[in-house]
C-alpha positions in Angstrom: 2.7 3.5 24.8 2.2 6.3 27.0 1.4 9.9 26.0 4.9 11.0 27.1 6.5 8.6 24.6 8.7 10.6 22.2 8.1 8.4 19.3 4.5 8.7 17.8 3.0 5.4 16.7 3.2 5.0 13.1 0.5 3.0 11.3 0.4 1.6 7.8 -2.5 -0.3 6.3 -1.9 -2.8 3.7 -4.8 -3.9 1.3 -4.6 -7.0 -0.8 -6.4 -6.5 -4.2 -7.5 -8.4 -7.2 -9.6 -7.0 -9.9 -11.0 -4.3 -7.9 -11.2 -1.3 -10.2 -14.2 0.8 -9.5 -14.3 -0.2 -5.8 -10.7 0.1 -4.4 -11.0 3.9 -4.5 -13.6 4.1 -1.9 -11.9 1.7 0.3 -8.6 3.6 0.1 -10.6 7.0 0.8 -12.1 5.6 3.9 -8.8 4.2 5.1 -6.9 7.4 4.4 -9.4 9.1 6.8 -7.7 7.4 9.8 -4.2 6.7 8.7 -1.6 8.4 6.2 0.2 5.4 4.7 -1.8 2.9 2.5 -0.2 0.1 0.5 -2.1 -1.6 -2.0 -0.7 -5.2 -3.2 -2.3 -5.7 -6.6 -2.4 -9.3 -7.3 -2.0 -9.5 -11.0 -5.2 -7.4 -11.9 -5.5 -6.5 -15.5 -8.3 -4.2 -14.9 -6.9 -0.8 -13.6 -6.8 -1.5 -9.9 -3.2 -0.4 -9.4 -3.8 2.7 -11.4 -6.8 3.7 -9.5 -4.9 3.0 -6.1 -2.1 5.0 -7.3 -4.1 8.0 -8.2 -5.4 8.4 -4.8 -1.9 8.2 -3.4 -1.4 4.7 -2.2 1.7 2.9 -2.6 1.1 0.1 -5.0 3.1 -3.1 -5.1 2.4 -5.2 -8.3 2.5 -8.9 -8.9 2.8 -9.8 -12.6 0.4 -12.7 -12.2 -2.1 -13.5 -9.6 -0.4 -15.5 -6.8 -3.3 -15.7 -4.4 -3.0 -15.7 -0.6 
């Protein structure tokens, strides 16, 4: 990609998460220092991980049950 390319590069970071309430926020904040779009895939957490991520502006995809990798 050159500087004269009319389409700027768009980057999205996807973060898998399981039971990360209280920790996911700091990760999202650091990532958002570098990119605008953050997606958190909450893998069936029941601890508020998804709510914390959404409150910080991440898009959250939720699995109803833990599905692992």
